[in-house]
N, C-alpha and C positions, 0 to 999 in steps of 0.2 A: 871686749867692749870697752868704751870711753870711761867706766865706772868701776873700780875693784877694791875689794875688800876680802879680808880672810873670814871667812864663814865659819867660825866656830858652832859646832852643834853636839848635843847630848842625845843618843838614842833615849828615848822615853816609852816605846812599844815596837815589839818585833813580834810579829805572826809570821813565821816563816811563808814565803810564797804570797801573803794576803795584805799585809799591811807594815807600814813602819810610820812610826810618831816619833818627831824630833823636836828639841826644845833650843832655841837659837842662843847663844852665850856671850857672842860677841860685840862689837857696836851696834850692831842690829839686833834687836832682841826679839823674841817671839816663839811660836809654835807653828808645827806643819805635820803635815800627814801626808803619805803617798799610801793612795790604796788601789789593789790591784784586782782586776775582775776577769777570769778566762771569759771569752767570747766563742772561741774555737779553738782545737787544738793546737794551732800554730798562730794565735791572735788574742793580745791580751790589752785590755783597756785600763791607762793609769790615771788614776783622779790624783792631783795634788791640790792641796789647799793650804793657806799660809794667813797666818795673821800677824804682821810684822811692826815693831814699832823702831822707827828710825831716830838717830842722835838729834837732839835740837840743831846743832850746827848745820845739820844737813836740810832742814826745812825748806829755807830758800831756794835751794838747788833743786827740789823735788816737787816745786809746785809750776803749774802752766803746762798749758797744751804741747809744747814741745818738748819738755821732760816726760810727762806721759808718755808721748809716743816713742821717745827714745827708751825709756823704762821696758814699754811695751816690746820693741824689738829687742832688746837686750835678753828678757825672759824668754821671748819665743825663741830665739837662738840656742838659748841654755837648753830649752826643752828638746829642739833638735839634737842637740849635742848629747843628751841623756840617750835620745831613741837610737842613735848611732852605735852609744857604747852597749846599750842592752841588748841591740840586734847583732853586735860583732861576735865573731866565733870566741874571741877571747873573754867577751862577759861570759859567755856559757861553760866556758874551762873554769874561770873565776869562781862561778857560782857552785862549782861542784866541789870544790876544796872545803874541808870545814875548818872553820874560825879557831886560830890560836888563844886559847886562854891565858890572859896575863896573871 
């Protein structure tokens, strides 16, 4: 998209297969949470909530109807990208591997 940033996050909650909580620690700060709810054996509902604070220098860029429409489109595309990753065979293989502890 037209707006890019490195989104550094810390995991604040991990309920395997149910929920992930995050804290944004980059130029954009705030908290978010992904909740998974099984609807059927092959169907899962994903609820994504976030409360974000943008840097003051970006506020003039983030106001107005045009900008809101652009951000809506960017986030909609991000969710579509996430859906493709989650539904891909690669995501299934990755999710079955244990995480390495550091």
